[in-house]
N, C-alpha and C positions, 0 to 999 in steps of 0.2 A: 454484058449488063443483064440480059435476060436470064443467063445461067445463074448469076448471083441471086437474082430475085427468087428463082425456083428453089435454090439452096436454102435461102433464109426462110421461105415459106415452109419447106419440109421440116426445118429445125423448129420452127415455132409450133407446128402441129405436134411434133414429138414432145416438146416441153409441155404442151397443153394436156396431152393424154397422160404424161407422167404425173403432173399436178393432180389431175382429176382422180387417178388411180389411187393416190395416197391420201386423198380426202375421204374416199369411201371406206367404211369399216370392213375389215377382213371377214369373209364368210367361212365358217368352219362347220363341217358336218359332224353331227354326233353319232356315235356308234349306236346300232340298234340295242334297245334294252332287252334284258333277258326274257321279259314277258312277251316280246314280239317274235321270239324264235320259237319255231314248232318244236315240241318236246316229245311228240309221240304218244302223249297221254291225253285222254279225252274224258269230259265229264259225262254224266248219264244222259243229259239232254242231247249231247252230240251223238252218243251211241244210239239213242232212239231215232234221231234224224237220219243217221246212217242206215239204220235198219229199214226205215221207210223207203229209202232209195233202193236198197237191195231187193225189197219186196216187189217193186215194179220193174227192177233192172236186172242185175245179174242173177238174182235168185229165181227168176222167171215165174214167180208165185202167181201173178195175175193172168198167166196163160191158162191156168185151170181154175184158180179160186176167183171165179167171176159169176155172172148171172146166167151162164149157159148150162149149168147143172152138172158139169163134169166133176166138180169138188165143191165143198161148202164155200159159199161167198163170205169169206171171213170179215171183210170190211163192212158188211151189212148186217151181220149177226150181233146179237148181244153177247159178246164174248165171255163176259164174267159168268153169265148163266150157262153158256155153251160149255165152258171149261168144267164147271161144276157137274153138269150132266154127264160129260164124257168120263170124268174121274169116278163117278158113282154108277156108271154103267156096269151091271154084273159081268158083261163080257170083257171089261177092261181088267187086265191082271198085270199091267206094266209096272215100270220102276217107280212111278209116282204114287202108287197105290197106298203106301204107308207114309207118305210125306204129308206135311201139314201146310195150310194156307197158301201164300203166294209161291213158296218153294215147290209146292206140288205142281203148279202150273208151269214153272221153269222146267222141271224134270219131264213133264208131259210134252211140252213143246220140243224140247231137245230130242226126246225119243221119236216124236212125229217127224222130225227133220232127218234124223240119221238112221232110224229104224222104222220107216213108215208102215211096214207090214206087222209090227208088233201088236198094233190095235188099229183096225180098219172100221171107220164109221159105217154103219149099216146102209147099204145102197150105193156105196162108193168104192166097192172093191173091183178088181179086174173081172170081167165077165167069165163066168163058168168057175169061179173060185169060191163061191159062197161067202163072199166078203172076208176071205181069209188072206188074200194077197192084195197089197195096194198097188195101184198103177203109178204112184208117185215115185220118182227116182230119189235115191239117197242124196241129200243135199251136199254131203261132204265127199261125194264120189263123182266120177264123170257121168254126165257131161256138165253138172253145174259146178262142183268142186269149190264149195265155200270153205274158207278157213275157220279156225276156232273163233276168232274175233268177229267174223262176219255172221256166224251162226248165233253167237251171243247177242249181236246187234239186232237180228231178226226176232229173237225171243224178247228182248227188251222192248222192241216196238210193238209186238203183239200184246205183251203184258200191259203196256201203256194204253193201247187201244181199248183194253178191257177195264181200264180204270184201276189197274193194280200197279202198285209201286214195283218197278223192276228189281229183280233179286240177283241178276247176273252180276259177275265180277267185272269191274272196269279193266280194260287192257292197260298194261303198264309199259314203261319204256323198254323193259326187258322182252316184251313181245316182238320187238324189232319191226320188221317191215309190215307185219299184220296190224300192229297198232298205228303205224304212220299212215296206213291206207285210209284210216278213219278220218284223219285231219287233212288229207290230200283233196284235190279237186276231183271228185268222183266222175264228173261229167267231162273231164278233159279227154280229148280225142286220143285214143290209144294207137292211132295210126292204122293204115290198111292191113287187112289180113293178106298174107302172101302165099298161103296154101289153101286148098279146098277144105281140108280138115279144120284149119284155123277159122275160116270163114263160117263153116257150119257151127262151130262153137260159139263164135262171137255173136251170132245172130239166134243162138239157142235153138237151131233146127233139130238137134239131137235130143232136145227135151220132149218133143212131141212125136217126131218120126223115128222110126227104127233104123238109125244110120250110125255107122261106126261102132256097132255092137251095143248101142244104148238100150235096145229092147223097149223103147218107148211105144206106147199105144194110143196116145191122145190124138195123133194125126194119122192119115192114111199111109199104108206101106208103100214105099216108092220103088220097090224092086222092079226091074224091067220097065221103068217109066218111059224110056225112049222108044219102046215098041208101042206105046199108047199115045204118046204126044210128040210132036216135033219140037225143035228148039224154041220157036217163037211162042208156042203154046206154054211151054215150061216157063219161059220168062214172064208171060202174062199171069200165070198162076202164082207167081212169087210177088209180082208188083200189084196185081189186082185180084187177090184170092177169092173175092166174092163174085167174080165174073162167072165162075162155074164151080159149084159146090160138089165135092165128092159124096157119093151116096152114103148115107149114115152119119154125116157130119153137119154141124150147124154153121150158119152164117156168122161171120165175125170171129170165128174160132182162131183164125190166124191173124197176126198183126197186119194192119193195112198201110202201114207207112214205111215199108222196106225200101220204097222208091226214094225216100228222103234219107234213110239211114245208110243204105249201101252205096259204095262206090261202084262205078261200071266194072272195075277190074274184079271186085269181090263178087258181083252178080255173075260174071263170066266164069269165075272159079267154080261157083256152086253149080251153075248150069252145065259146065263141062263135066263135073263130077256126076250129076244126075244122068247125063246123056250116056255115061259109061256103065251105069249100074246094070248088072245082070239080073235075070230072073232068079 
């Protein structure tokens, strides 16, 4: 008798669920519309925003273009006036000399990024070169290695900061991965560096220190560092760079947040590399 009751109850529940399911309207998911799909093409506002991220990120511009005097503090200057002064400087004989209006600023900025020694602002050249050689690395070469789209984005950002309508060409779908990078999540974690060289590049060490042949001079030379510091001291100099300032260099010249940016494995890779550097 109990068995029959259980069977009857189970059948009743199944019937109830069947009726309930047929009363509800079917739910159908709509395919994504074309406008929701990334196309790899970006508008000028998006390119300017991407340039702003690059300026303080991969481009490493803020490492020198700040208030410490290494290079002109671009975000505090009247850029429209500054560009005009640079282009009219008798010492300037670059590619933008014969261009007009906003196009001249585009050519000047492009030249400044890929051929920084073509024109060096007075007082900002390498020491002992009479302002004929720029300390700035080429943006399209190691260690920074910006691609064509990224260079255009930086130019668009700086033109926009100057109140000038950007004149660079927008990246198209044909630009492939370079164009897609503009619409991707630029802040997405790229994963841990797995070699010392990759870690040095990821945290822009080679942009300031003469490492892996970068010939950078913005930071102290690190040759034979292990003969002057033990491992713990090197770790401290990376995580708390203001604890002890190298002679001839300013406070806050080095990023203060590597402790938040680096994984322990990446820090160890860099320290291992520095410990093995010879004189």
